[in-house]
C-alpha positions in Angstrom: 0.0 0.0 0.0 2.9 2.3 -0.5 1.6 5.6 -1.8 4.5 7.3 -3.7 2.7 10.6 -3.9 3.5 11.4 -0.3 6.9 12.4 1.1 8.2 12.5 4.6 7.3 15.6 6.6 5.1 17.0 3.8 2.1 16.0 1.8 3.1 18.3 -1.1 3.0 16.9 -4.6 6.5 16.1 -5.8 8.0 16.2 -9.3 10.7 13.6 -8.6 11.2 10.5 -10.8 8.8 8.5 -8.5 5.9 10.6 -9.8 6.7 9.5 -13.4 4.6 6.5 -14.5 4.7 4.5 -17.7 1.5 4.6 -19.6 1.5 2.7 -22.9 5.3 3.1 -23.0 5.6 6.8 -22.4 7.0 8.5 -19.2 4.3 10.9 -18.2 4.5 13.4 -15.3 1.3 13.2 -13.4 2.0 16.3 -11.4 0.3 18.1 -14.4 -3.1 19.6 -14.0 -5.9 17.0 -14.4 -8.6 17.5 -17.0 -10.8 15.3 -14.9 -10.8 17.0 -11.4 -11.0 14.9 -8.3 -14.4 14.8 -6.6 -13.1 16.9 -3.7 -12.1 20.1 -5.6 -13.0 22.3 -2.8 -10.6 20.4 -0.5 -7.6 21.2 -2.7 -5.8 22.6 0.3 -5.2 19.3 2.0 -2.3 18.3 -0.3 -0.1 20.9 1.3 -0.9 19.8 4.8 2.2 20.0 7.1 0.8 19.4 10.6 0.3 23.1 11.5 -2.9 24.2 13.2 -4.8 26.7 15.4 -5.2 26.8 19.1 -8.4 28.0 20.8 -11.1 27.4 23.3 -12.5 23.9 24.0 -15.3 22.6 21.7 -16.3 19.1 20.8 -17.0 18.3 17.1 -18.4 15.0 15.8 -17.8 14.4 12.1 -20.7 12.0 12.0 -23.0 15.1 12.0 -20.9 17.2 9.6 -19.5 15.0 6.7 -16.4 16.5 5.2 -15.9 17.1 1.4 -13.1 14.8 0.2 -13.6 12.1 2.8 -14.3 8.8 1.1 -12.7 9.8 -2.2 -9.5 8.4 -3.6 -6.0 9.6 -4.6 -4.8 9.3 -8.2 -3.3 5.9 -8.9 -5.2 4.2 -6.1 -7.7 1.3 -6.2 -11.3 2.0 -5.2 -12.9 0.1 -2.4 -15.8 -1.7 -4.2 -17.4 -2.9 -1.0 -17.5 0.6 0.6 -18.8 2.2 -2.7 -21.6 -0.3 -3.0 -22.5 0.1 0.6 -22.7 3.9 0.2 -24.9 3.6 -2.8 -27.3 1.3 -0.9 -27.5 3.8 2.0 -28.2 6.6 -0.5 -30.9 4.5 -2.2 -32.5 3.6 1.1 -32.6 7.3 2.2 -34.2 8.4 -1.1 -36.8 5.6 -0.9 -37.7 6.4 2.7 -38.1 10.1 1.9 -40.2 9.5 -1.2 -43.2 8.7 1.1 -42.9 12.1 2.9 -43.7 14.5 0.1 -44.6 14.8 -3.6 -41.3 16.6 -4.4 -39.3 13.7 -2.7 -41.3 11.2 -4.8 -40.4 13.1 -8.0 -36.8 13.1 -6.9 -37.0 9.3 -6.3 -38.4 8.7 -9.8 -35.9 11.0 -11.5 -33.1 9.2 -9.6 -34.3 5.8 -10.9 -34.6 7.2 -14.4 -31.3 9.0 -14.5 -29.4 5.9 -15.5 -31.4 5.4 -18.7 -31.2 9.1 -19.5 -27.4 8.9 -19.1 -27.3 5.9 -21.5 -29.3 7.9 -24.0 -26.8 10.8 -23.9 -23.8 8.5 -24.1 -25.3 6.7 -27.2 -26.1 10.0 -28.9 -22.7 11.5 -28.3 -20.7 8.3 -29.1 -22.7 7.8 -32.3 -22.3 11.4 -33.4 -18.5 11.4 -32.8 -18.1 8.0 -34.6 -20.0 9.5 -37.6 -17.7 12.6 -37.5 -14.6 10.4 -37.3 -15.7 8.1 -40.2 -16.6 11.0 -42.5 -13.4 13.0 -41.7 -11.1 9.9 -42.0 -12.7 8.9 -45.4 -12.1 12.4 -46.8 -8.6 12.8 -45.5 -7.5 9.4 -46.7 -8.6 10.3 -50.2 -6.9 13.7 -49.9 -3.5 11.9 -50.1 -4.3 10.9 -53.7 -6.2 14.0 -55.0 -8.9 16.6 -54.5 -12.5 17.2 -55.7 -12.9 20.3 -57.9 -16.7 20.4 -57.2 -15.9 20.9 -53.5 -12.7 20.1 -51.7 -14.7 18.7 -48.8 -16.0 15.7 -50.9 -14.1 12.5 -50.8 -13.5 10.5 -54.0 -16.7 8.5 -53.9 -19.0 11.4 -53.0 -17.3 13.6 -55.7 -18.2 11.1 -58.5 -21.8 10.5 -57.4 -23.3 13.1 -59.8 -20.9 12.3 -62.6 -22.2 11.0 -65.9 -19.3 8.4 -66.3 -20.1 4.8 -66.9 -20.2 2.2 -64.1 -16.8 0.7 -65.0 -15.2 4.2 -65.1 -16.9 5.5 -61.9 -13.6 6.2 -60.2 -12.3 8.3 -63.1 -14.9 11.1 -63.1 -13.7 14.6 -64.4 -14.6 16.3 -61.0 -11.9 14.3 -59.2 -8.3 15.3 -60.0 -5.2 13.5 -58.8 -2.3 15.7 -57.6 -0.4 15.2 -60.9 -3.5 16.3 -62.9 -3.9 19.3 -60.8 -0.3 20.4 -60.8 1.0 19.1 -64.2 -2.2 19.0 -66.1 -1.8 15.3 -67.0 -2.1 12.0 -64.9 -0.2 9.5 -67.0 3.6 8.9 -67.3 6.5 8.4 -65.0 6.8 12.0 -63.8 3.1 12.1 -62.9 3.5 8.8 -61.0 6.5 10.2 -59.1 4.6 13.4 -58.2 1.6 11.4 -56.9 4.0 9.2 -55.0 5.7 12.2 -53.4 2.4 13.9 -52.5 1.1 10.6 -50.9 4.2 10.4 -48.7 4.1 14.1 -47.8 0.4 14.0 -46.8 1.0 10.8 -44.7 3.9 12.4 -42.9 2.0 15.6 -42.3 -1.1 13.8 -40.8 1.0 11.5 -38.5 3.3 14.3 -37.3 0.3 16.5 -36.5 -1.2 13.6 -34.6 1.8 12.8 -32.5 2.5 16.5 -31.7 -1.1 17.0 -30.5 -0.9 13.9 -28.3 2.5 14.9 -26.9 1.5 18.5 -26.3 -2.0 18.4 -25.1 -3.1 14.9 -24.0 -0.5 12.2 -23.5 -3.2 9.8 -22.5 -4.7 9.9 -26.0 -2.1 7.6 -27.5 -2.5 3.9 -28.1 -5.7 1.8 -28.1 -6.9 2.6 -24.6 -8.5 -0.8 -24.0 -5.8 -2.1 -21.6 -6.1 1.1 -19.5 -10.0 0.9 -19.6 -9.9 -2.7 -18.4 -7.7 -1.5 -15.5 -10.0 1.4 -14.7 -13.0 -0.8 -14.8 -11.3 -3.2 -12.3 -11.3 -0.3 -9.8 -8.0 1.6 -10.5 -8.1 5.4 -10.7 -6.2 7.2 -13.5 -7.4 10.8 -13.3 -7.5 12.6 -16.7 -7.5 9.3 -18.7 -11.2 9.7 -19.5 -11.3 13.6 -19.3 -12.4 16.2 -21.8 -8.9 17.0 -23.2 -8.3 13.3 -23.8 -11.6 13.1 -25.6 -11.0 16.1 -27.8 -7.4 15.2 -28.7 -8.2 11.5 -29.2 -11.0 12.3 -31.6 -8.9 14.7 -33.7 -5.7 12.6 -33.7 -7.6 9.4 -34.4 -8.8 10.9 -37.7 -5.2 12.0 -38.5 -3.6 8.7 -37.6 -6.1 6.6 -39.7 -5.8 9.0 -42.6 -2.0 8.8 -42.6 -2.2 5.3 -43.8 -0.4 3.7 -40.8 -1.3 0.1 -40.1 -3.8 0.8 -37.4 -7.5 1.0 -36.9 -10.1 3.2 -35.2 -12.1 0.5 -33.5 -10.1 0.2 -30.2 -9.8 4.0 -29.8 -13.5 4.4 -30.4 -14.1 2.4 -27.2 -11.8 4.9 -25.4 -13.7 7.8 -27.0 -17.1 6.3 -25.9 -15.8 5.8 -22.3 -14.6 9.4 -22.2 -18.1 10.5 -23.2 -19.5 8.3 -20.4 -17.1 9.6 -17.8 -17.8 13.3 -18.7 -21.6 12.8 -18.8 -21.5 11.1 -15.4 -20.8 14.6 -13.9 -24.3 15.6 -14.9 -25.8 13.2 -12.3 -24.9 13.2 -8.6 -25.5 9.5 -8.3 -22.7 8.7 -10.7 -20.4 11.7 -10.0 -19.9 10.8 -6.4 -19.7 7.0 -6.6 -16.8 5.4 -8.3 -18.4 1.9 -8.5 -21.6 3.3 -10.1 -19.4 5.3 -12.6 -17.7 2.0 -13.6 -21.1 0.5 -14.4 -21.7 3.4 -16.8 -18.2 3.0 -18.4 -19.0 -0.7 -19.1 -22.1 0.4 -21.0 -20.1 3.1 -22.8 -17.5 0.5 -23.9 -20.4 -1.5 -25.4 -21.6 1.6 -27.3 -18.0 2.1 -28.6 -17.9 -1.3 -30.2 -21.4 -0.9 -31.4 -20.4 2.2 -33.5 -17.0 0.7 -34.5 -18.5 -2.4 -36.1 -22.2 -1.6 -36.4 -22.7 -4.5 -34.0 -24.8 -3.5 -31.0 -25.2 -7.0 -29.6 -21.5 -7.8 -30.3 -20.7 -4.6 -28.4 -22.6 -5.7 -25.3 -20.9 -9.1 -25.4 -17.5 -7.5 -26.0 -17.9 -5.4 -22.9 -19.0 -8.4 -20.9 -16.3 -10.8 -22.2 -13.3 -8.6 -22.7 -13.3 -5.3 -20.7 -15.7 -5.3 -17.8 -14.7 -6.4 -14.2 -18.1 -6.0 -12.6 -21.1 -6.5 -14.8 -24.5 -6.9 -13.0 -27.7 -7.7 -14.9 -28.8 -4.0 -14.7 -25.6 -3.0 -16.5 -26.3 -5.6 -19.2 -29.7 -4.0 -20.0 -28.3 -0.5 -20.0 -25.3 -1.5 -22.2 -27.8 -2.9 -24.7 -29.8 0.4 -24.7 -26.6 2.5 -25.0 -25.4 0.3 -27.9 -28.8 0.5 -29.6 -28.9 4.4 -29.4 -25.3 4.7 -30.6 -25.9 2.4 -33.6 -29.2 4.3 -34.4 -27.4 7.6 -34.3 -24.6 6.4 -36.6 -27.2 4.9 -39.0 -29.0 8.3 -39.0 -25.7 10.1 -40.0 -25.0 7.4 -42.6 -21.3 8.2 -42.9 -20.5 5.8 -45.8 -23.6 6.7 -47.9 -24.6 3.0 -48.2 -27.1 2.9 -45.4 -24.7 0.6 -43.5 -22.9 1.2 -40.2 -19.5 0.0 -41.5 -17.6 0.1 -44.8 -17.2 -3.6 -45.2 -20.7 -4.9 -44.7 -21.2 -7.9 -47.0 -24.0 -10.4 -47.9 -23.1 -13.9 -49.1 -25.8 -16.1 -50.8 -24.1 -19.4 -51.3 -24.2 -22.1 -48.5 -20.9 -23.6 -47.4 -20.2 -27.4 -47.4 -19.1 -29.5 -44.5 -15.7 -30.3 -46.1 -14.9 -26.6 -46.2 -14.5 -26.8 -42.4 -11.0 -28.2 -43.1 -9.7 -25.0 -44.7 -11.7 -22.9 -42.1 -9.8 -24.7 -39.3 -6.5 -24.2 -41.2 -7.3 -20.5 -41.2 -8.0 -20.8 -37.4 -4.6 -22.3 -36.9 -3.0 -19.5 -39.0 -4.9 -16.9 -36.9 -3.6 -18.5 -33.6 0.0 -18.6 -34.9 -0.2 -15.0 -36.1 -1.7 -13.9 -32.9 0.9 -15.5 -30.7 3.7 -14.2 -33.0 2.3 -10.7 -33.0 1.9 -10.5 -29.2 5.4 -11.7 -28.5 7.0 -9.5 -31.1 5.0 -6.4 -30.2 5.6 -6.8 -26.5 9.3 -7.3 -27.1 9.4 -4.1 -29.2 7.3 -2.1 -26.7 9.6 -3.3 -23.9 12.6 -2.2 -25.9 10.9 1.2 -26.4 10.4 1.6 -22.6 13.9 0.5 -21.6 16.0 2.3 -24.3 16.4 5.8 -25.6 13.9 5.0 -28.3 11.1 5.9 -26.0 12.5 9.4 -25.6 11.9 10.3 -29.2 8.2 9.5 -30.0 7.9 12.1 -32.8 11.0 10.7 -34.6 9.6 7.1 -34.2 6.3 8.0 -35.7 8.0 9.9 -38.5 10.2 7.0 -39.4 7.5 4.3 -39.2 5.1 6.5 -41.3 7.8 7.2 -43.9 8.5 3.5 -44.3 4.8 2.6 -44.4 4.0 5.2 -47.0 7.0 4.4 -49.2 6.2 0.7 -49.2 2.4 1.2 -49.5 2.1 3.4 -52.5 3.3 1.0 -55.3 0.8 -1.7 -54.2 -2.8 -0.7 -54.7 -3.9 -3.0 -51.9 -1.7 -1.3 -49.3 -2.3 2.2 -50.8 -6.0 2.0 -50.1 -7.3 2.4 -46.5 -7.4 -0.8 -44.5 -11.2 -0.7 -44.2 -11.5 -0.4 -48.0 -9.1 -3.3 -48.4 -11.1 -5.5 -46.0 -14.3 -4.5 -47.9 -12.7 -5.5 -51.2 -11.5 -8.9 -49.8 -14.9 -9.7 -48.2 -16.6 -8.9 -51.5 -18.3 -11.7 -53.5 -17.6 -11.1 -57.1 -20.6 -10.1 -59.2 -21.1 -9.4 -62.9 -20.4 -5.6 -62.6 -17.3 -5.8 -60.4 -14.3 -4.2 -62.0 -11.8 -5.2 -59.3 -8.7 -7.2 -60.3 -9.9 -9.8 -57.8 -12.9 -10.4 -60.0 -11.1 -10.6 -63.4 -12.1 -14.2 -64.2 -12.4 -15.7 -67.6 -16.2 -15.3 -68.1 -18.5 -17.7 -69.8 -21.8 -15.8 -70.0 -23.6 -18.8 -71.4 -23.4 -20.5 -68.0 -24.5 -17.5 -66.0 -27.8 -17.9 -64.1 -29.3 -14.8 -62.7 -26.9 -12.9 -60.4 -24.9 -16.0 -59.3 -21.7 -16.6 -61.3 -20.3 -20.1 -61.5 -16.7 -20.9 -60.4 -14.5 -19.7 -63.3 -10.9 -19.9 -64.4 -8.8 -17.1 -62.9 -7.8 -14.4 -65.4 -4.5 -12.4 -65.5 -6.0 -9.8 -63.1 -6.6 -12.4 -60.4 -3.0 -13.7 -60.6 -1.7 -10.1 -60.4 -3.9 -9.5 -57.4 -2.7 -12.7 -55.7 1.0 -11.7 -55.7 0.1 -8.1 -54.8 -1.9 -9.5 -51.8 0.9 -11.8 -50.8 3.3 -8.8 -50.7 0.6 -6.8 -48.8 0.3 -9.7 -46.3 4.0 -9.7 -45.6 4.1 -5.9 -45.1 1.0 -5.9 -42.8 2.4 -8.7 -40.7 5.6 -6.9 -39.9 4.7 -3.2 -40.0 1.8 -3.6 -37.5 4.3 -4.9 -34.9 6.1 -1.6 -34.9 3.0 0.6 -35.3 0.8 -0.6 -32.4 1.9 1.2 -29.2 3.3 4.3 -30.8 2.3 7.7 -29.5 -0.7 8.1 -31.7 -4.2 6.6 -31.3 -3.9 3.1 -32.7 -6.4 0.3 -32.8 -5.6 -3.3 -33.5 -8.9 -4.7 -34.7 -8.6 -3.6 -38.4 -5.0 -4.5 -39.0 -5.5 -8.0 -37.5 -8.7 -8.4 -39.6 -6.7 -7.3 -42.7 -4.0 -9.9 -42.2 -6.6 -12.6 -41.8 -8.7 -11.4 -44.7 -5.7 -11.4 -47.1 -4.7 -14.9 -46.0 -8.3 -16.1 -46.2 -8.8 -14.6 -49.7 -5.6 -16.2 -51.0 -6.8 -19.6 -49.6 -10.3 -19.0 -50.9 -9.1 -18.3 -54.5 -6.8 -21.3 -54.3 -9.7 -23.6 -53.2 -11.9 -22.1 -55.9 -9.4 -22.8 -58.7 -8.8 -26.3 -57.3 -12.5 -27.0 -57.4 -12.8 -25.6 -61.0 -9.9 -27.6 -62.5 -10.4 -30.8 -60.4 -14.2 -30.9 -59.8 -14.0 -34.7 -60.4 -11.8 -35.2 -57.3 -13.3 -37.2 -54.4 -13.5 -34.2 -52.1 -15.4 -32.1 -54.7 -17.3 -34.7 -56.7 -20.2 -35.0 -54.2 -21.1 -31.4 -53.9 -19.3 -29.3 -56.6 -20.3 -30.1 -60.2 -18.8 -28.3 -63.2 -20.3 -24.9 -63.8 -21.6 -24.6 -60.2 -20.8 -21.8 -57.8 -19.2 -23.9 -55.0 -16.6 -21.8 -53.3 -17.0 -18.2 -52.0 -13.5 -16.6 -51.6 -15.0 -13.7 -49.7 -16.3 -16.1 -47.0 -12.8 -17.4 -46.5 -11.6 -13.8 -46.1 -14.2 -13.2 -43.5 -13.3 -16.4 -41.6 -9.6 -15.6 -41.8 -10.3 -12.1 -40.4 -12.2 -13.5 -37.4 -9.4 -16.1 -36.8 -6.6 -13.5 -36.7 -8.6 -11.1 -34.6 -9.4 -14.0 -32.2 -5.7 -15.0 -32.1 -4.6 -11.5 -31.1 -7.4 -10.6 -28.6 -8.5 -14.1 -27.5 -12.2 -13.1 -27.9 -14.6 -15.9 -28.8 -18.3 -15.3 -28.3 -18.3 -11.6 -28.9 -16.0 -12.0 -31.9 -18.4 -14.5 -33.6 -21.4 -12.2 -32.9 -19.6 -9.1 -34.3 -18.7 -10.9 -37.5 -22.2 -12.3 -37.8 -23.7 -8.8 -37.4 -21.2 -7.6 -40.1 -22.4 -10.1 -42.6 -26.0 -10.6 -41.7 -25.9 -14.3 -42.5 -26.8 -16.9 -39.9 -25.6 -19.8 -41.9 -21.9 -18.8 -41.5 -21.9 -18.9 -37.7 -20.4 -22.4 -37.6 -17.4 -21.6 -39.8 -16.8 -18.5 -37.7 -17.1 -20.5 -34.4 -14.7 -23.2 -35.7 -12.1 -20.6 -36.8 -12.4 -18.5 -33.6 -12.2 -21.5 -31.3 -9.2 -23.0 -33.2 -7.3 -19.8 -33.2 -7.8 -19.3 -29.4 -6.7 -22.9 -28.7 -3.6 -22.6 -30.8 -2.7 -19.1 -29.5 -3.3 -20.2 -25.8 -1.0 -23.2 -26.4 1.8 -20.8 -27.2 1.0 -18.0 -24.7 -1.9 -17.6 -22.3 -2.2 -13.8 -22.6 -4.1 -11.8 -25.2 -2.6 -8.5 -26.4 -4.5 -6.3 -23.9 -3.6 -8.5 -20.9 0.1 -8.5 -22.2 0.1 -4.7 -22.3 -1.5 -4.5 -18.9 1.4 -6.6 -17.5 4.0 -4.7 -19.5 2.8 -1.4 -18.0 2.5 -2.8 -14.5 -1.1 -1.9 -14.0 -2.7 -3.5 -10.9 -5.1 -5.7 -12.7 -6.2 -9.0 -11.0 -7.2 -11.3 -13.9 -10.4 -13.1 -13.1 -9.9 -15.7 -15.8 -6.6 -17.1 -14.4 -6.7 -19.9 -11.8 -4.5 -19.7 -8.7 -3.4 -23.3 -8.0 -0.5 -22.8 -5.5 -0.7 -24.1 -1.9 0.5 -20.9 0.0 -1.2 -19.4 3.0 -2.2 -15.9 4.0 0.7 -15.8 6.5 3.2 -16.3 3.6 2.1 -13.2 1.8 1.0 -10.8 4.6 3.1 -7.9 5.9 5.0 -7.5 8.1 7.1 -10.5 7.4 9.5 -12.1 9.8 12.3 -9.7 10.9 10.3 -6.8 9.6 9.3 -3.9 11.9 5.9 -4.4 13.6 2.7 -3.4 11.8 1.9 0.3 12.1 -1.4 0.7 13.9 -3.5 3.5 15.5 -5.2 2.9 18.9 -8.8 3.8 19.3 -8.5 6.2 22.2 -5.0 6.9 23.5 -3.2 8.7 20.6 -2.9 12.4 20.2 -3.1 14.4 17.0 0.7 14.8 17.2 1.1 11.0 17.4 -1.1 10.4 14.4 0.6 13.1 12.4 4.0 11.6 13.2 2.8 8.2 11.8 1.5 9.8 8.7 4.7 11.7 8.1 7.0 8.7 8.8 5.1 6.1 6.7 3.8 5.9 3.2 0.9 3.6 3.7 -2.5 4.3 2.3 -4.4 3.3 5.5 -3.9 2.0 9.0 -5.6 -0.6 11.2 -7.2 0.7 14.4 -6.9 -1.5 17.5 -8.1 -1.3 21.1 -4.6 -1.0 22.4 -1.0 -1.9 21.4 -0.9 -4.6 24.0 -4.2 -6.4 23.1 -4.0 -5.8 19.3 -7.7 -6.5 19.2 -9.0 -5.1 15.9 -11.6 -2.3 15.8 -11.5 -1.1 12.2 -9.5 0.4 9.4 -9.0 4.1 8.5 -7.6 5.6 5.3 -4.6 7.9 5.3 -6.4 10.4 3.0 -9.4 10.6 5.3 -7.2 11.1 8.3 -5.3 14.0 6.7 -8.5 15.8 5.5 -10.2 15.3 8.9 -7.3 16.6 11.0 -6.6 19.5 8.6 -10.3 20.5 8.7 -10.6 20.1 12.5 -7.5 22.4 13.0 -9.1 25.0 10.8 -12.7 24.9 11.9 -12.8 23.4 15.4 -11.7 25.5 18.4 -9.3 23.9 20.8 -7.8 21.2 18.6 -4.0 21.2 19.3 -1.2 18.8 18.9 -2.0 17.2 22.4 -5.7 16.7 21.6 -6.6 13.0 21.9 -8.2 11.3 18.9 -11.1 9.0 19.6 -12.5 6.3 17.3 -15.1 5.2 19.9 -18.8 6.0 20.2 -18.5 7.6 23.6 -15.4 9.5 24.8 -14.5 9.4 28.6 -14.9 12.6 30.6 -11.7 14.8 30.6 -10.4 17.2 33.2 -11.4 20.9 32.5 -7.8 21.9 31.8 -7.3 19.3 29.0 -7.5 20.3 25.3 -10.5 19.4 23.1 -11.0 15.9 21.9 -11.2 15.0 18.2 -13.8 12.3 17.4 -13.2 10.5 14.1 -15.4 7.5 14.3 -17.3 8.5 11.2 -14.2 7.9 9.0 -13.5 4.5 10.5 -14.4 1.4 8.5 -15.9 -0.8 11.2 -16.2 -3.9 9.0 -12.9 -4.4 7.3 -12.4 -7.8 5.6 -10.3 -10.2 7.7 -8.9 -13.6 7.2 -7.0 -15.9 9.6 -3.3 -16.5 9.0 -4.1 -20.1 8.0 -6.4 -19.1 5.1 -5.2 -20.6 1.8 -4.1 -17.9 -0.7 -6.4 -19.5 -3.2 -9.4 -18.3 -1.2 -7.7 -14.9 -0.5 -7.1 -14.3 -4.2 -10.8 -15.2 -4.9 -11.9 -12.7 -2.3 -9.8 -10.0 -3.8 -11.1 -10.8 -7.3 -14.8 -11.2 -6.5 -15.2 -8.4 -4.0 -12.7 -5.9 -5.5 -10.9 -5.4 -2.2 -8.0 -2.9 -1.7 -6.7 -4.7 1.4 -7.5 -7.5 3.8 -6.4 -7.8 7.4 -4.9 -11.0 8.8 -5.8 -12.2 12.4 -4.8 -15.0 14.7 -7.1 -16.0 17.5 -8.9 -12.6 17.1 -5.6 -10.6 17.3 -4.3 -8.5 14.4 -1.2 -10.0 12.8 -0.7 -8.2 9.5 -2.2 -6.9 6.3 -2.5 -8.1 2.7 -2.9 -5.5 0.0 -3.9 -6.0 -3.7 -0.3 -5.1 -4.5 1.0 -7.9 -2.3 -1.4 -10.4 -4.0 -0.1 -9.3 -7.5 3.5 -9.5 -6.4 2.9 -13.0 -5.0 1.3 -14.2 -8.2 4.2 -12.7 -10.2 6.8 -14.4 -8.0 5.0 -17.8 -8.4 5.0 -17.2 -12.2 8.7 -16.5 -12.1 8.2 -12.9 -13.1 9.7 -9.7 -11.7 7.5 -8.9 -8.6 8.6 -5.2 -8.8 6.9 -4.9 -12.2 3.7 -4.1 -10.3 4.0 -0.3 -10.2 1.0 0.9 -8.3 -1.2 0.2 -5.2 
């Protein structure tokens, strides 16, 4: 429970190295002004508390009757007490319910309190959907800006620019209103010089966008970098990172996400959209007292906001709810499930109303397949699952190794240079290949596409035999030269995406991992799908095809293979299963493809888990040392509470406060000489019988306030934690009664309790600390940090990698 923010003899905030914490690989100084102020703004003076006070006449003050602002709140980088927060909310609810019977106004207040949660979900859905629409439209326009500009209006992207053009369907991308940079500057678009100029402009725009993104992040909101999902998982588990979900983070993340996606870097917007939605949820919580003043209730809202974020990222409201439940949430009661569903619904409806892609869909790569799949196709689907698991395990190990190198070497000191170099390499390699030049969302859309008669893509340049065409369904055909060209271009794109994503994820720009992972899988799937299609066309008399694929039939759908590959790779990296399948199902709108998706997702998880147990987000949580107690991991060691508790053998005795014999000066000395976040209160040092537990922060605020506002409180005043204080001689100074800040029901275990049970208690109740007793006497204390260190030691990891309380 070491709280590094405090120093001996003073409670003033320090700017030493101990206040520097690694977030997503960057050293950030948290002595900066927060954009999300603590709940006790009016108590800002307590941080400079130095033990001074006022003398005066005798007067008794009971803090039970006058609750202090700031008492019961938490310092930055501390874990909340879930049990206390839930208890406070129950007390608040009981009080409102009992008062509702007294007057009409109280009844209206009770109804509005009950309705406030749904109203908050409505606001979150509307704001998250609106921001997602803005991000989609802006990113689409700025991505096309790298290649040219619309003369009809510079604010139109390429597709919108050509909507009113009279060009034929096959030449729909070559309308006269859209000019490439070479056409605009040189007057012509063909030839070597025009190609070089377009190449140069593409690289320059990419560098401009990425540099602007990294400079905005570095200058205004360092928390806006990365995906945000590892930190949100940690926050939802009860950790406090002030400013991470604040207004500046929201503004800068929204702007820089557009810039980062438009720069052509191998990253996506889906993960950061979850962060953006959670920022919306956190900011809107301040409109409602119920959520503003209770950290546990606020986390219920953030769980629902995360669902809304995935809902607008993929156009998958049900998948969003399941993602929040499976992947990010720590505490997810049934009430939160309903509210998450409502928030996701409103967010998806808002985005659909905005219609950012002009196709009445929520995502760019929505597809519909018409052909059923055959049982024998499960073999290539499972092969794609194996590939996804191998790629996921390879990516996690490589990316974590690179991020660790960034943290431990000088590389981390030059984030702008790193972004510049990676963007330059990406742009230079991407432009010559049309499949890497286009945005990753467009690439996935093209790979998912089922070739129709009017498709002009290289992937659809088959040798057509129109005599065998029946309606809209085309039979399997021989691949033409365009398909073979597309195959080797896609193979090169696959190699580039596999390696460049390792260095991109974790840079100091907003960077999601969903889209790059899906792109890798979609390319691999499309390659395999075309291979299977050609195999079935040329060898339809083989045993494996003869029963279900006759000559001239449409047997194989390469786009389906791309979709299954995308699901497999995303599952291998994130280890999602149920939510992943539902998201992909909502993307395609086809129920019959659930079994292939399930087979691929499950196979990829098994293969990846066989190589390494952690998904990418859990790996980054461990890399950054966040105090996250993973609920999915089993604790199978036979240690006892006495093996983990402090003090250990040969350590100084446990620091305690007695309930009625210590003066203000004694307590101040303990606060100044130790760095603990709280202290057990006992009857006496001799008996060591436990009374309760008091937090350091509450003690500081209460003593500071008493010295200012209560006459007669001096250094020799005795502090009482009892209900009734004994009579004192007339000449003695005033007493200070602090029973109201004492937790009278701290969780205790005996010294012989197996650690397996202790770890379960910490996980399921979200405890900050647990006291250890023997025959009713206080022996020691186990904090969340002690549990995490113990688990790390048993896993042969560095126990000091756990940075926080």
